[in-house]
C-alpha positions as CSV (number, residue, x, y, z in Angstrom):
1,X,24.1,-107.8,-106.5
2,X,21.1,-105.6,-105.6
3,X,22.3,-103.1,-103.0
4,X,18.9,-102.9,-101.4
5,X,19.1,-106.6,-100.5
6,X,21.9,-105.8,-98.0
7,X,20.5,-105.7,-94.5
8,X,22.6,-102.7,-93.4
9,X,21.5,-100.4,-96.3
10,X,18.5,-99.4,-94.2
11,X,20.8,-98.0,-91.6
12,X,22.4,-95.7,-94.3
13,X,19.1,-94.6,-95.9
14,X,17.1,-94.0,-92.7
15,X,20.2,-92.4,-91.1
16,X,20.7,-89.8,-93.8
17,X,16.9,-89.3,-94.1
18,X,16.4,-88.5,-90.4
19,X,19.7,-86.6,-90.3
20,X,18.6,-84.1,-92.9
21,X,14.9,-83.9,-91.8
22,X,15.7,-83.1,-88.2
23,X,18.5,-80.9,-89.4
24,X,16.0,-78.9,-91.4
25,X,14.0,-78.4,-88.3
26,X,16.9,-77.3,-86.2
27,X,18.8,-75.0,-88.6
28,X,17.7,-72.6,-91.4
29,X,18.8,-74.3,-94.7
30,X,15.9,-72.9,-96.8
31,X,14.4,-76.3,-97.4
32,X,17.6,-78.0,-98.9
33,X,18.0,-80.4,-96.0
34,X,14.3,-81.1,-96.0
35,X,14.3,-82.1,-99.7
36,X,17.3,-84.4,-99.2
37,X,15.7,-86.0,-96.1
38,X,12.4,-86.5,-97.9
39,X,14.2,-88.1,-100.8
40,X,16.0,-90.6,-98.6
41,X,13.0,-91.6,-96.5
42,X,10.8,-91.9,-99.6
43,X,13.4,-94.1,-101.2
44,X,13.4,-96.4,-98.1
45,X,9.7,-96.9,-98.0
46,X,9.4,-97.2,-101.8
47,X,12.0,-100.0,-102.1
48,X,10.4,-102.3,-99.6
49,X,6.6,-101.6,-99.8
50,X,3.8,-101.6,-102.3
51,X,2.0,-98.4,-103.1
52,X,-0.8,-98.6,-100.5
53,X,1.5,-99.7,-97.6
54,X,4.1,-97.2,-98.8
55,X,1.8,-94.3,-98.3
56,X,0.6,-95.5,-94.9
57,X,4.1,-95.9,-93.5
58,X,5.3,-92.7,-95.0
59,X,2.4,-90.9,-93.3
60,X,3.2,-92.6,-89.9
61,X,6.8,-91.5,-90.2
62,X,6.0,-87.9,-91.0
63,X,3.3,-87.8,-88.3
64,X,6.1,-88.8,-85.9
65,X,8.3,-86.0,-87.2
66,X,5.3,-83.5,-86.8
67,X,4.8,-84.5,-83.2
68,X,8.5,-83.7,-82.5
69,X,8.1,-80.3,-84.1
70,X,4.9,-79.6,-82.1
71,X,6.5,-80.7,-78.9
72,X,9.5,-78.4,-79.5
73,X,7.5,-75.4,-80.6
74,X,4.5,-75.5,-78.3
75,X,4.5,-78.1,-75.5
76,X,8.2,-78.6,-74.7
77,X,7.8,-81.3,-72.1
78,X,9.0,-84.3,-74.2
79,X,5.8,-86.3,-74.3
80,X,4.8,-85.7,-77.9
81,X,8.5,-85.9,-78.9
82,X,8.7,-89.4,-77.4
83,X,5.5,-90.5,-79.2
84,X,6.8,-89.0,-82.4
85,X,10.1,-90.8,-82.2
86,X,8.2,-94.1,-81.5
87,X,6.1,-93.5,-84.6
88,X,9.2,-93.0,-86.7
89,X,10.9,-96.1,-85.3
90,X,7.8,-98.3,-85.8
91,X,7.4,-97.1,-89.4
92,X,10.9,-98.0,-90.4
93,X,11.0,-101.3,-88.4
94,X,7.8,-102.6,-89.9
95,X,8.9,-101.7,-93.4
96,X,12.1,-103.6,-93.2
97,X,12.1,-107.1,-94.9
98,X,13.5,-108.9,-91.9
99,X,14.4,-108.4,-88.2
100,X,18.0,-107.6,-88.7
101,X,17.3,-105.1,-91.4
102,X,14.6,-103.6,-89.1
103,X,17.2,-103.2,-86.3
104,X,19.6,-101.5,-88.7
105,X,16.8,-99.1,-89.8
106,X,15.9,-98.2,-86.2
107,X,19.5,-97.6,-85.3
108,X,19.8,-95.4,-88.4
109,X,16.9,-93.2,-87.2
110,X,18.4,-92.8,-83.8
111,X,21.9,-92.1,-85.0
112,X,20.7,-89.7,-87.7
113,X,18.5,-87.8,-85.3
114,X,21.3,-87.5,-82.7
115,X,23.9,-86.5,-85.4
116,X,21.7,-83.7,-86.6
117,X,22.6,-81.7,-83.5
118,X,26.0,-81.1,-84.9
119,X,24.4,-78.9,-87.5
120,X,23.7,-76.4,-84.7
121,X,27.5,-75.8,-84.5
122,X,27.8,-75.1,-88.2
123,X,24.6,-73.5,-89.5
124,X,22.3,-70.7,-88.3
125,X,19.8,-71.9,-85.7
126,X,16.1,-71.5,-86.5
127,X,14.5,-68.5,-84.7
128,X,11.7,-70.7,-83.2
129,X,14.2,-72.7,-81.1
130,X,15.9,-69.5,-79.9
131,X,12.5,-68.4,-78.5
132,X,11.8,-71.7,-76.9
133,X,15.1,-71.7,-74.9
134,X,14.7,-68.1,-73.8
135,X,17.8,-66.9,-75.7
136,X,16.1,-63.5,-76.4
137,X,17.5,-61.2,-73.7
138,X,15.1,-58.6,-72.3
139,X,17.6,-56.0,-71.1
140,X,17.1,-52.5,-69.8
141,X,18.2,-51.1,-73.1
142,X,15.2,-52.7,-74.7
143,X,12.7,-51.1,-72.3
144,X,12.0,-53.8,-69.8
145,X,13.0,-51.8,-66.7
146,X,9.7,-52.2,-64.8
147,X,10.1,-56.0,-64.8
148,X,13.9,-56.0,-64.3
149,X,13.8,-54.7,-60.8
150,X,11.6,-57.6,-59.5
151,X,13.6,-60.2,-61.3
152,X,17.0,-58.9,-60.3
153,X,16.0,-59.3,-56.7
154,X,15.8,-63.1,-57.3
155,X,19.5,-63.4,-57.9
156,X,21.0,-65.7,-55.2
157,X,17.5,-66.7,-53.9
158,X,16.5,-70.4,-53.5
159,X,13.2,-72.0,-54.4
160,X,11.7,-75.1,-55.9
161,X,11.1,-76.5,-59.4
162,X,7.4,-76.9,-59.9
163,X,7.9,-78.7,-63.2
164,X,10.7,-80.6,-64.9
165,X,13.3,-78.2,-66.3
166,X,14.3,-79.7,-69.7
167,X,15.8,-77.1,-69.8
168,X,12.8,-74.7,-69.5
169,X,10.2,-75.0,-66.7
170,X,8.4,-73.3,-63.8
171,X,9.9,-72.5,-60.5
172,X,8.6,-71.1,-57.2
173,X,10.5,-68.5,-55.2
174,X,8.9,-66.8,-52.2
175,X,5.4,-68.1,-53.1
176,X,5.7,-66.6,-56.6
177,X,5.9,-68.5,-59.9
178,X,8.4,-67.8,-62.6
179,X,9.5,-69.3,-65.9
180,X,13.2,-70.3,-65.7
181,X,15.9,-72.2,-67.6
182,X,18.4,-74.6,-66.2
183,X,22.1,-74.3,-66.7
184,X,22.3,-77.1,-69.4
185,X,21.0,-79.8,-67.0
186,X,17.7,-81.6,-66.5
187,X,16.2,-80.7,-63.1
188,X,13.3,-82.8,-61.9
189,X,10.2,-81.2,-60.3
190,X,10.2,-80.6,-56.5
191,X,14.0,-80.2,-56.6
192,X,15.5,-77.3,-54.6
193,X,17.0,-74.7,-57.0
194,X,19.0,-71.5,-56.8
195,X,18.8,-68.5,-59.1
196,X,22.4,-67.9,-60.4
197,X,21.8,-65.4,-63.1
198,X,19.1,-62.9,-64.1
199,X,19.0,-61.1,-67.5
200,X,15.9,-59.1,-68.0
201,X,13.2,-61.7,-67.5
202,X,15.5,-64.6,-68.3
203,X,16.1,-66.5,-65.0
204,X,18.9,-69.1,-65.0
205,X,18.9,-71.6,-62.2
206,X,20.9,-74.6,-61.0
207,X,20.2,-77.5,-58.7
208,X,21.0,-76.9,-55.0
209,X,23.5,-79.5,-53.8
210,X,21.9,-81.0,-50.7
211,X,24.6,-83.5,-50.0
212,X,26.4,-83.0,-46.7
213,X,30.1,-83.7,-46.9
214,X,31.5,-85.8,-44.0
215,X,34.7,-84.8,-42.5
216,X,37.3,-87.6,-42.3
217,X,39.0,-87.8,-38.9
């Protein structure tokens, strides 16, 4: 029996392919994960498509992957990442020989992409993601004293999110704009926020709880 005739095999191939490709973006594996991911995805398209269609779908898939990288490295608002994911899902779905196989392939991409986040707990994170999430601490020991004094005064102050914090965005405090990071939560724009930690120019904020608790008689 030909293993590629099984409908669920697309789940395995696209799952591992996306797992290693996204993993290569997130952690520094010196290209090893990238090669494995390319091998799995190339196998998937090569099995079900002729040469001309194979090249087109492969390009669409990797354009989607590129959009996710650009969003994470430059834009960081989720728009391009959403478009990129859509490209990847469309590419694997169209390639599948039937509807069920297409659903398996789509689920494989989603599961593989989500599972790649576990690599962050095991391997060294790529530097570019550290810069995006403002992990670099600008402390007084590194010569940022002139900026620290202004930023330290923000501790405990309340303001408003001017953009969605996912987790990085722009806030307004006392009619001044600052770049801030949320405490592991998504904060929509125009939400009241409070500065809970300042480290150099790294401002950590959380959503202000506006709910009023009712006393029970």
